[in-house]
N, CA, C and O atoms as a printed pandas DataFrame, in Angstrom:
     atom_number atom_name residue_name chain_id  residue_number  x_coord  y_coord  z_coord
0              1         N          MET        A               1  242.089  189.336   96.290
1              2        CA          MET        A               1  242.160  189.809   97.655
2              3         C          MET        A               1  240.914  190.400   98.141
3              4         O          MET        A               1  240.673  190.454   99.347
4              5         N          GLU        A               2  240.101  190.851   97.235
5              6        CA          GLU        A               2  238.752  191.486   97.718
6              7         C          GLU        A               2  237.834  190.360   98.035
7              8         O          GLU        A               2  236.894  190.534   98.811
8              9         N          ALA        A               3  238.056  189.257   97.491
9             10        CA          ALA        A               3  237.086  188.109   97.836
10            11         C          ALA        A               3  237.317  187.679   99.296
11            12         O          ALA        A               3  236.371  187.404  100.035
12            13         N          VAL        A               4  238.673  187.627   99.712
13            14        CA          VAL        A               4  239.066  187.235  100.935
14            15         C          VAL        A               4  238.647  188.257  101.980
15            16         O          VAL        A               4  238.295  187.870  103.094
16            17         N          VAL        A               5  238.671  189.481  101.681
17            18        CA          VAL        A               5  238.337  190.532  102.620
18            19         C          VAL        A               5  236.779  190.421  102.879
19            20         O          VAL        A               5  236.328  190.452  104.024
20            21         N          PHE        A               6  235.985  190.292  101.764
21            22        CA          PHE        A               6  234.630  190.244  102.049
22            23         C          PHE        A               6  234.200  188.985  102.716
23            24         O          PHE        A               6  233.314  189.019  103.570
24            25         N          LEU        A               7  234.785  187.871  102.367
25            26        CA          LEU        A               7  234.453  186.634  103.060
26            27         C          LEU        A               7  234.785  186.626  104.551
27            28         O          LEU        A               7  234.020  186.117  105.370
28            29         N          PHE        A               8  235.996  187.228  104.899
29            30        CA          PHE        A               8  236.267  187.291  106.273
30            31         C          PHE        A               8  235.062  188.293  106.999
31            32         O          PHE        A               8  234.410  187.945  107.983
32            33         N          SER        A               9  234.929  189.486  106.357
33            34        CA          SER        A               9  233.872  190.492  106.831
34            35         C          SER        A               9  232.490  189.726  107.024
35            36         O          SER        A               9  231.837  189.869  108.058
36            37         N          LEU        A              10  232.118  188.990  106.087
37            38        CA          LEU        A              10  230.884  188.197  106.226
38            39         C          LEU        A              10  230.881  187.307  107.417
39            40         O          LEU        A              10  229.924  187.377  108.189
40            41         N          LEU        A              11  231.844  186.485  107.643
41            42        CA          LEU        A              11  232.036  185.586  108.669
42            43         C          LEU        A              11  232.035  186.366  110.105
43            44         O          LEU        A              11  231.459  185.906  111.091
44            45         N          ASP        A              12  232.660  187.448  110.104
45            46        CA          ASP        A              12  232.898  188.277  111.207
46            47         C          ASP        A              12  231.436  188.953  111.547
47            48         O          ASP        A              12  231.023  188.967  112.707
48            49         N          CYS        A              13  230.819  189.409  110.656
49            50        CA          CYS        A              13  229.478  190.054  110.738
50            51         C          CYS        A              13  228.487  188.948  111.307
51            52         O          CYS        A              13  227.701  189.201  112.220
52            53         N          CYS        A              14  228.575  187.837  110.764
53            54        CA          CYS        A              14  227.569  186.837  111.252
54            55         C          CYS        A              14  227.902  186.518  112.725
55            56         O          CYS        A              14  226.957  186.418  113.508
56            57         N          ALA        A              15  229.163  186.351  113.170
57            58        CA          ALA        A              15  229.540  186.261  114.514
58            59         C          ALA        A              15  229.086  187.387  115.460
59            60         O          ALA        A              15  228.622  187.143  116.573
60            61         N          LEU        A              16  229.232  188.576  114.990
61            62        CA          LEU        A              16  228.719  189.782  115.714
62            63         C          LEU        A              16  227.182  189.761  115.882
63            64         O          LEU        A              16  226.669  190.006  116.974
64            65         N          ILE        A              17  226.455  189.463  114.777
65            66        CA          ILE        A              17  225.038  189.284  114.876
66            67         C          ILE        A              17  224.661  188.199  115.891
67            68         O          ILE        A              17  223.775  188.421  116.716
68            69         N          PHE        A              18  225.309  187.041  115.847
69            70        CA          PHE        A              18  225.049  186.040  116.713
70            71         C          PHE        A              18  225.257  186.599  118.169
71            72         O          PHE        A              18  224.400  186.369  119.023
72            73         N          LEU        A              19  226.343  187.304  118.454
73            74        CA          LEU        A              19  226.628  187.790  119.776
74            75         C          LEU        A              19  225.569  188.853  120.233
75            76         O          LEU        A              19  225.277  188.954  121.424
76            77         N          SER        A              20  225.052  189.569  119.359
77            78        CA          SER        A              20  224.052  190.513  119.614
78            79         C          SER        A              20  222.737  189.865  120.023
79            80         O          SER        A              20  222.040  190.321  120.930
80            81         N          VAL        A              21  222.439  188.813  119.335
81            82        CA          VAL        A              21  221.207  187.994  119.620
82            83         C          VAL        A              21  221.489  187.380  121.020
83            84         O          VAL        A              21  220.582  187.459  121.849
84            85         N          TYR        A              22  222.604  186.805  121.349
85            86        CA          TYR        A              22  222.816  186.166  122.521
86            87         C          TYR        A              22  222.726  187.244  123.605
87            88         O          TYR        A              22  222.237  186.887  124.676
88            89         N          PHE        A              23  223.117  188.471  123.481
89            90        CA          PHE        A              23  223.006  189.532  124.495
90            91         C          PHE        A              23  221.539  189.729  124.714
91            92         O          PHE        A              23  221.126  189.763  125.873
92            93         N          ILE        A              24  220.698  189.863  123.691
93            94        CA          ILE        A              24  219.308  190.170  123.843
94            95         C          ILE        A              24  218.598  189.018  124.531
95            96         O          ILE        A              24  217.716  189.258  125.355
96            97         N          ILE        A              25  218.956  187.749  124.218
97            98        CA          ILE        A              25  218.338  186.667  124.946
98            99         C          ILE        A              25  218.769  186.607  126.411
99           100         O          ILE        A              25  217.959  186.315  127.290
100          101         N          THR        A              26  219.850  186.843  126.628
101          102        CA          THR        A              26  220.453  186.929  128.089
102          103         C          THR        A              26  219.873  188.026  128.846
103          104         O          THR        A              26  219.698  187.842  130.051
104          105         N          LEU        A              27  219.532  189.193  128.301
105          106        CA          LEU        A              27  218.929  190.272  128.918
106          107         C          LEU        A              27  217.446  190.044  129.180
107          108         O          LEU        A              27  216.911  190.411  130.226
108          109         N          SER        A              28  216.754  189.377  128.116
109          110        CA          SER        A              28  215.492  189.078  128.304
110          111         C          SER        A              28  215.207  188.029  129.387
111          112         O          SER        A              28  214.182  188.136  130.061
112          113         N          ASP        A              29  216.067  187.020  129.584
113          114        CA          ASP        A              29  216.049  186.116  130.707
114          115         C          ASP        A              29  216.316  186.904  132.048
115          116         O          ASP        A              29  215.669  186.553  133.034
116          117         N          LEU        A              30  217.155  187.870  132.155
117          118        CA          LEU        A              30  217.214  188.661  133.248
118          119         C          LEU        A              30  215.974  189.498  133.512
119          120         O          LEU        A              30  215.597  189.672  134.671
120          121         N          GLU        A              31  215.368  189.986  132.547
121          122        CA          GLU        A              31  214.160  190.778  132.762
122          123         C          GLU        A              31  212.882  189.885  133.239
123          124         O          GLU        A              31  211.984  190.370  133.928
124          125         N          CYS        A              32  212.893  188.639  132.837
125          126        CA          CYS        A              32  211.812  187.754  133.216
126          127         C          CYS        A              32  212.226  186.984  134.506
127          128         O          CYS        A              32  211.521  186.073  134.938
128          129         N          ASP        A              33  213.308  187.342  135.074
129          130        CA          ASP        A              33  213.881  186.640  136.331
130          131         C          ASP        A              33  214.139  185.267  136.275
131          132         O          ASP        A              33  213.980  184.547  137.260
132          133         N          TYR        A              34  214.562  184.819  135.096
133          134        CA          TYR        A              34  215.010  183.449  135.020
134          135         C          TYR        A              34  216.480  183.225  135.483
135          136         O          TYR        A              34  216.858  182.151  135.951
136          137         N          ILE        A              35  217.273  184.299  135.323
137          138        CA          ILE        A              35  218.535  184.281  135.993
138          139         C          ILE        A              35  218.707  185.561  136.874
139          140         O          ILE        A              35  217.943  186.518  136.748
140          141         N          ASN        A              36  219.699  185.545  137.734
141          142        CA          ASN        A              36  219.946  186.695  138.473
142          143         C          ASN        A              36  221.012  187.667  137.841
143          144         O          ASN        A              36  221.751  187.287  136.933
144          145         N          ALA        A              37  221.053  188.869  138.334
145          146        CA          ALA        A              37  221.822  189.876  137.772
146          147         C          ALA        A              37  223.430  189.496  137.797
147          148         O          ALA        A              37  224.149  189.974  136.919
148          149         N          ARG        A              38  223.911  188.747  138.676
149          150        CA          ARG        A              38  225.298  188.411  138.687
150          151         C          ARG        A              38  225.524  187.418  137.596
151          152         O          ARG        A              38  226.451  187.629  136.815
152          153         N          SER        A              39  224.803  186.395  137.464
153          154        CA          SER        A              39  224.983  185.488  136.450
154          155         C          SER        A              39  224.796  185.995  135.061
155          156         O          SER        A              39  225.448  185.496  134.143
156          157         N          CYS        A              40  224.006  186.889  134.867
157          158        CA          CYS        A              40  223.816  187.755  133.647
158          159         C          CYS        A              40  225.064  188.500  133.277
159          160         O          CYS        A              40  225.554  188.472  132.148
160          161         N          CYS        A              41  225.539  189.156  134.276
161          162        CA          CYS        A              41  226.839  189.913  134.044
162          163         C          CYS        A              41  227.937  189.067  133.756
163          164         O          CYS        A              41  228.706  189.323  132.830
164          165         N          SER        A              42  228.066  188.053  134.505
165          166        CA          SER        A              42  229.198  187.146  134.140
166          167         C          SER        A              42  229.047  186.426  132.800
167          168         O          SER        A              42  230.058  186.152  132.152
168          169         N          LYS        A              43  227.914  186.130  132.388
169          170        CA          LYS        A              43  227.789  185.606  131.010
170          171         C          LYS        A              43  228.129  186.723  129.870
171          172         O          LYS        A              43  228.771  186.475  128.849
172          173         N          LEU        A              44  227.636  187.888  130.190
173          174        CA          LEU        A              44  227.791  188.961  129.061
174          175         C          LEU        A              44  229.246  189.557  129.138
175          176         O          LEU        A              44  229.789  189.874  128.079
176          177         N          ASN        A              45  229.873  189.719  130.273
177          178        CA          ASN        A              45  231.305  190.100  130.419
178          179         C          ASN        A              45  232.309  189.279  129.549
179          180         O          ASN        A              45  233.333  189.816  129.127
180          181         N          LYS        A              46  232.020  188.018  129.293
181          182        CA          LYS        A              46  232.982  187.191  128.519
182          183         C          LYS        A              46  233.021  187.720  127.101
183          184         O          LYS        A              46  234.063  187.649  126.448
184          185         N          TRP        A              47  232.011  188.202  126.651
185          186        CA          TRP        A              47  231.954  188.476  125.180
186          187         C          TRP        A              47  232.027  189.922  124.876
187          188         O          TRP        A              47  231.802  190.247  123.710
188          189         N          VAL        A              48  232.304  190.829  125.734
189          190        CA          VAL        A              48  232.394  192.328  125.375
190          191         C          VAL        A              48  233.564  192.553  124.721
191          192         O          VAL        A              48  233.474  193.204  123.680
192          193         N          ILE        A              49  234.802  192.125  125.117
193          194        CA          ILE        A              49  236.027  192.453  124.414
194          195         C          ILE        A              49  236.145  191.718  123.157
195          196         O          ILE        A              49  236.620  192.347  122.212
196          197         N          PRO        A              50  235.752  190.333  122.945
197          198        CA          PRO        A              50  235.816  189.754  121.615
198          199         C          PRO        A              50  234.892  190.565  120.636
199          200         O          PRO        A              50  235.196  190.692  119.450
200          201         N          GLU        A              51  233.836  191.068  121.136
201          202        CA          GLU        A              51  232.882  191.696  120.207
202          203         C          GLU        A              51  233.464  192.978  119.636
203          204         O          GLU        A              51  233.319  193.292  118.454
204          205         N          LEU        A              52  234.188  193.770  120.606
205          206        CA          LEU        A              52  234.868  195.030  120.359
206          207         C          LEU        A              52  235.929  194.661  119.233
207          208         O          LEU        A              52  235.974  195.258  118.158
208          209         N          ILE        A              53  236.808  193.581  119.598
209          210        CA          ILE        A              53  237.911  193.183  118.756
210          211         C          ILE        A              53  237.404  192.969  117.273
211          212         O          ILE        A              53  237.944  193.489  116.296
212          213         N          GLY        A              54  236.285  192.128  117.224
213          214        CA          GLY        A              54  235.789  191.703  116.023
214          215         C          GLY        A              54  235.331  192.949  115.085
215          216         O          GLY        A              54  235.739  193.027  113.926
216          217         N          HIS        A              55  234.502  193.874  115.624
217          218        CA          HIS        A              55  234.123  195.038  114.962
218          219         C          HIS        A              55  235.307  195.970  114.602
219          220         O          HIS        A              55  235.253  196.570  113.529
220          221         N          THR        A              56  236.320  196.127  115.380
221          222        CA          THR        A              56  237.401  196.866  114.999
222          223         C          THR        A              56  238.237  196.204  113.954
223          224         O          THR        A              56  238.828  196.882  113.114
224          225         N          ILE        A              57  238.298  195.048  113.975
225          226        CA          ILE        A              57  239.149  194.278  112.879
226          227         C          ILE        A              57  238.366  194.610  111.468
227          228         O          ILE        A              57  238.986  195.038  110.494
228          229         N          VAL        A              58  237.137  194.406  111.450
229          230        CA          VAL        A              58  236.452  194.714  110.221
230          231         C          VAL        A              58  236.594  196.259  109.816
231          232         O          VAL        A              58  236.787  196.585  108.645
232          233         N          THR        A              59  236.506  197.021  110.670
233          234        CA          THR        A              59  236.637  198.455  110.239
234          235         C          THR        A              59  237.945  198.736  109.798
235          236         O          THR        A              59  238.098  199.481  108.830
236          237         N          VAL        A              60  239.026  198.178  110.452
237          238        CA          VAL        A              60  240.525  198.469  110.072
238          239         C          VAL        A              60  240.651  197.721  108.712
239          240         O          VAL        A              60  241.299  198.262  107.816
240          241         N          LEU        A              61  240.059  196.486  108.502
241          242        CA          LEU        A              61  240.186  195.865  107.276
242          243         C          LEU        A              61  239.612  196.526  106.090
243          244         O          LEU        A              61  240.185  196.474  105.001
244          245         N          MET        A              62  238.514  197.137  106.268
245          246        CA          MET        A              62  237.898  198.047  105.169
246          247         C          MET        A              62  238.716  199.250  104.938
247          248         O          MET        A              62  238.756  199.734  103.807
248          249         N          LEU        A              63  239.398  199.793  105.953
249          250        CA          LEU        A              63  240.315  200.882  105.707
250          251         C          LEU        A              63  241.571  200.509  104.819
251          252         O          LEU        A              63  241.957  201.182  103.863
252          253         N          VAL        A              64  242.108  199.429  105.239
253          254        CA          VAL        A              64  243.321  198.857  104.485
254          255         C          VAL        A              64  242.959  198.517  103.045
255          256         O          VAL        A              64  243.674  198.881  102.112
256          257         N          SER        A              65  241.834  197.812  102.876
257          258        CA          SER        A              65  241.513  197.431  101.528
258          259         C          SER        A              65  240.836  198.505  100.640
259          260         O          SER        A              65  240.373  198.303   99.517
260          261         N          LEU        A              66  240.853  199.727  101.345
261          262        CA          LEU        A              66  240.346  201.067  100.538
262          263         C          LEU        A              66  238.964  200.952  100.093
263          264         O          LEU        A              66  238.603  201.383   98.998
264          265         N          HIS        A              67  238.121  200.336  100.983
265          266        CA          HIS        A              67  236.626  200.298  100.615
266          267         C          HIS        A              67  236.120  201.493  101.568
267          268         O          HIS        A              67  235.763  201.272  102.725
268          269         N          TRP        A              68  236.119  202.627  101.058
269          270        CA          TRP        A              68  235.933  203.922  101.780
270          271         C          TRP        A              68  234.553  204.000  102.269
271          272         O          TRP        A              68  234.392  204.459  103.400
272          273         N          PHE        A              69  233.507  203.614  101.575
273          274        CA          PHE        A              69  232.114  203.812  101.970
274          275         C          PHE        A              69  231.810  202.914  103.114
275          276         O          PHE        A              69  231.239  203.353  104.113
276          277         N          ILE        A              70  232.180  201.642  102.999
277          278        CA          ILE        A              70  231.924  200.616  104.041
278          279         C          ILE        A              70  232.645  200.983  105.388
279          280         O          ILE        A              70  232.151  200.799  106.501
280          281         N          PHE        A              71  233.990  201.575  105.114
281          282        CA          PHE        A              71  234.717  201.981  106.314
282          283         C          PHE        A              71  233.952  203.129  106.950
283          284         O          PHE        A              71  233.799  203.114  108.171
284          285         N          LEU        A              72  233.470  204.100  106.238
285          286        CA          LEU        A              72  232.862  205.254  106.841
286          287         C          LEU        A              72  231.518  204.933  107.474
287          288         O          LEU        A              72  231.041  205.662  108.344
288          289         N          LEU        A              73  230.879  203.782  107.011
289          290        CA          LEU        A              73  229.701  203.515  107.612
290          291         C          LEU        A              73  229.940  202.744  109.018
291          292         O          LEU        A              73  229.157  202.819  109.965
292          293         N          ASN        A              74  231.044  202.052  109.010
293          294        CA          ASN        A              74  231.429  201.302  110.297
294          295         C          ASN        A              74  232.259  202.090  111.320
295          296         O          ASN        A              74  232.394  201.666  112.467
296          297         N          LEU        A              75  232.817  203.247  110.901
297          298        CA          LEU        A              75  233.669  204.057  111.747
298          299         C          LEU        A              75  233.038  204.651  112.972
299          300         O          LEU        A              75  233.633  204.676  114.050
300          301         N          PRO        A              76  231.784  205.148  112.794
301          302        CA          PRO        A              76  231.118  205.785  114.095
302          303         C          PRO        A              76  230.792  204.689  114.980
303          304         O          PRO        A              76  230.878  204.960  116.177
304          305         N          VAL        A              77  230.430  203.484  114.665
305          306        CA          VAL        A              77  230.021  202.327  115.552
306          307         C          VAL        A              77  231.289  201.860  116.228
307          308         O          VAL        A              77  231.332  201.681  117.445
308          309         N          ALA        A              78  232.314  201.667  115.431
309          310        CA          ALA        A              78  233.611  201.215  116.030
310          311         C          ALA        A              78  234.108  202.222  117.035
311          312         O          ALA        A              78  234.540  201.874  118.134
312          313         N          THR        A              79  234.038  203.497  116.635
313          314        CA          THR        A              79  234.524  204.543  117.588
314          315         C          THR        A              79  233.732  204.604  118.934
315          316         O          THR        A              79  234.296  204.692  120.025
316          317         N          TRP        A              80  232.519  204.555  118.784
317          318        CA          TRP        A              80  231.551  204.402  119.992
318          319         C          TRP        A              80  231.955  203.219  120.773
319          320         O          TRP        A              80  232.146  203.325  121.985
320          321         N          ASN        A              81  232.091  202.147  120.180
321          322        CA          ASN        A              81  232.474  200.899  121.001
322          323         C          ASN        A              81  233.805  201.034  121.732
323          324         O          ASN        A              81  233.953  200.672  122.899
324          325         N          ILE        A              82  234.756  201.570  120.987
325          326        CA          ILE        A              82  236.063  201.654  121.643
326          327         C          ILE        A              82  236.022  202.778  122.723
327          328         O          ILE        A              82  236.647  202.608  123.769
328          329         N          TYR        A              83  235.323  203.899  122.513
329          330        CA          TYR        A              83  235.134  205.054  123.486
330          331         C          TYR        A              83  234.392  204.359  124.840
331          332         O          TYR        A              83  234.747  204.609  125.992
332          333         N          ARG        A              84  233.376  203.508  124.503
333          334        CA          ARG        A              84  232.528  203.040  125.619
334          335         C          ARG        A              84  233.286  202.081  126.478
335          336         O          ARG        A              84  233.199  202.136  127.705
336          337         N          ASN        A              85  234.108  201.108  125.790
337          338        CA          ASN        A              85  234.822  200.250  126.608
338          339         C          ASN        A              85  236.264  200.618  127.109
339          340         O          ASN        A              85  236.896  199.895  127.879
340          341         N          THR        A              86  236.694  201.720  126.642
341          342        CA          THR        A              86  237.984  202.207  127.312
342          343         C          THR        A              86  237.742  203.174  128.456
343          344         O          THR        A              86  238.713  203.560  129.108
344          345         N          GLN        A              87  236.548  203.584  128.739
345          346        CA          GLN        A              87  236.415  204.406  129.935
346          347         C          GLN        A              87  236.702  203.538  131.160
347          348         O          GLN        A              87  236.640  202.309  131.174
348          349         N          SER        A              88  237.035  204.362  132.228
349          350        CA          SER        A              88  237.382  203.763  133.427
350          351         C          SER        A              88  236.233  202.856  134.041
351          352         O          SER        A              88  235.194  203.394  134.424
352          353         N          GLY        A              89  236.387  201.674  134.125
353          354        CA          GLY        A              89  235.349  200.791  134.681
354          355         C          GLY        A              89  234.259  200.427  133.880
355          356         O          GLY        A              89  233.385  199.662  134.288
356          357         N          ALA        A              90  234.260  201.015  132.578
357          358        CA          ALA        A              90  233.086  200.624  131.656
358          359         C          ALA        A              90  233.218  199.364  130.965
359          360         O          ALA        A              90  232.271  198.995  130.270
360          361         N          VAL        A              91  234.318  198.605  131.060
361          362        CA          VAL        A              91  234.370  197.306  130.214
362          363         C          VAL        A              91  233.455  196.308  130.760
363          364         O          VAL        A              91  232.923  195.531  129.967
364          365         N          LYS        A              92  233.199  196.225  132.009
365          366        CA          LYS        A              92  232.442  195.205  132.473
366          367         C          LYS        A              92  231.079  195.732  132.987
367          368         O          LYS        A              92  230.929  196.761  133.645
368          369         N          VAL        A              93  230.116  194.884  132.594
369          370        CA          VAL        A              93  228.714  195.156  132.899
370          371         C          VAL        A              93  228.571  194.727  134.326
371          372         O          VAL        A              93  228.690  193.550  134.665
372          373         N          THR        A              94  228.292  195.785  135.224
373          374        CA          THR        A              94  228.118  195.481  136.672
374          375         C          THR        A              94  226.782  195.256  137.181
375          376         O          THR        A              94  225.828  195.564  136.467
376          377         N          HIS        A              95  226.594  194.746  138.354
377          378        CA          HIS        A              95  225.315  194.549  138.952
378          379         C          HIS        A              95  224.466  195.830  138.993
379          380         O          HIS        A              95  223.271  195.831  138.698
380          381         N          GLU        A              96  225.151  196.922  139.377
381          382        CA          GLU        A              96  224.407  198.164  139.567
382          383         C          GLU        A              96  223.925  198.720  138.186
383          384         O          GLU        A              96  222.924  199.437  138.159
384          385         N          ARG        A              97  224.611  198.411  137.025
385          386        CA          ARG        A              97  224.178  198.870  135.752
386          387         C          ARG        A              97  223.078  198.048  135.301
387          388         O          ARG        A              97  222.158  198.552  134.658
388          389         N          SER        A              98  223.108  196.749  135.608
389          390        CA          SER        A              98  222.115  195.883  135.082
390          391         C          SER        A              98  220.672  196.215  135.644
391          392         O          SER        A              98  219.667  195.829  135.048
392          393         N          ASN        A              99  220.614  196.933  136.790
393          394        CA          ASN        A              99  219.355  197.249  137.324
394          395         C          ASN        A              99  218.692  198.383  136.506
395          396         O          ASN        A              99  217.471  198.535  136.520
396          397         N          ASP        A             100  219.526  199.176  135.791
397          398        CA          ASP        A             100  218.939  200.232  135.005
398          399         C          ASP        A             100  219.165  199.751  133.474
399          400         O          ASP        A             100  220.187  200.107  132.885
400          401         N          GLN        A             101  218.333  199.051  132.927
401          402        CA          GLN        A             101  218.682  198.557  131.704
402          403         C          GLN        A             101  218.196  199.361  130.530
403          404         O          GLN        A             101  218.383  198.963  129.380
404          405         N          ALA        A             102  217.533  200.563  130.821
405          406        CA          ALA        A             102  217.064  201.347  129.839
406          407         C          ALA        A             102  218.099  201.854  128.793
407          408         O          ALA        A             102  217.754  202.041  127.626
408          409         N          TRP        A             103  219.278  202.058  129.190
409          410        CA          TRP        A             103  220.230  202.512  128.327
410          411         C          TRP        A             103  220.924  201.389  127.610
411          412         O          TRP        A             103  221.568  201.623  126.587
412          413         N          PHE        A             104  220.820  200.226  128.086
413          414        CA          PHE        A             104  221.553  199.088  127.445
414          415         C          PHE        A             104  220.978  198.510  126.167
415          416         O          PHE        A             104  221.720  198.181  125.242
416          417         N          LEU        A             105  219.684  198.388  126.113
417          418        CA          LEU        A             105  219.031  197.818  124.800
418          419         C          LEU        A             105  219.219  198.588  123.614
419          420         O          LEU        A             105  219.529  198.069  122.542
420          421         N          PRO        A             106  219.011  200.008  123.799
421          422        CA          PRO        A             106  219.209  200.764  122.589
422          423         C          PRO        A             106  220.802  200.799  122.048
423          424         O          PRO        A             106  221.144  200.808  120.865
424          425         N          ALA        A             107  221.597  200.815  123.106
425          426        CA          ALA        A             107  223.094  200.639  122.768
426          427         C          ALA        A             107  223.415  199.417  122.349
427          428         O          ALA        A             107  224.460  199.297  121.710
428          429         N          LEU        A             108  222.681  198.379  122.587
429          430        CA          LEU        A             108  222.993  196.935  122.095
430          431         C          LEU        A             108  222.924  196.928  120.555
431          432         O          LEU        A             108  223.758  196.321  119.884
432          433         N          PHE        A             109  221.873  197.642  120.003
433          434        CA          PHE        A             109  221.659  197.520  118.670
434          435         C          PHE        A             109  222.729  198.265  117.901
435          436         O          PHE        A             109  222.775  198.125  116.678
436          437         N          LEU        A             110  223.602  199.056  118.535
437          438        CA          LEU        A             110  224.844  199.644  117.766
438          439         C          LEU        A             110  225.883  198.732  117.564
439          440         O          LEU        A             110  226.856  199.032  116.872
440          441         N          HIS        A             111  225.754  197.559  118.151
441          442        CA          HIS        A             111  226.814  196.383  117.913
442          443         C          HIS        A             111  226.600  195.595  116.597
443          444         O          HIS        A             111  227.493  194.899  116.115
444          445         N          VAL        A             112  225.407  195.732  116.054
445          446        CA          VAL        A             112  225.194  195.169  114.755
446          447         C          VAL        A             112  225.994  195.819  113.733
447          448         O          VAL        A             112  225.907  197.028  113.520
448          449         N          PRO        A             113  226.799  195.016  113.071
449          450        CA          PRO        A             113  227.763  195.569  112.095
450          451         C          PRO        A             113  226.885  196.085  110.826
451          452         O          PRO        A             113  225.857  195.498  110.487
452          453         N          LEU        A             114  227.328  197.111  110.228
453          454        CA          LEU        A             114  226.826  197.538  108.986
454          455         C          LEU        A             114  227.157  196.931  107.778
455          456         O          LEU        A             114  226.682  197.354  106.724
């Protein structure tokens, strides 16, 4: 059972890291004016909810399998992601928010799983 849990966690963490790199590349394209803000937002909005689900699944899986230390490491990040995405209108990256990117890049690194 533990091997299956950690194999799934490894695959999920690889997918989450890939998404984080994709977010950074897309935001750097926006910063260099290779793409406009609308297309950047449409690209990133498709992956916000799957990223939230992936991190929440890993956190719950560690709780169910009684790996307390790893669960406690993932809990603050999963809680922050759930809080940030359940606020009214906060699920989607909007054009107005993309103009002020100073908050987004530090928050992006919170998506990297522990």
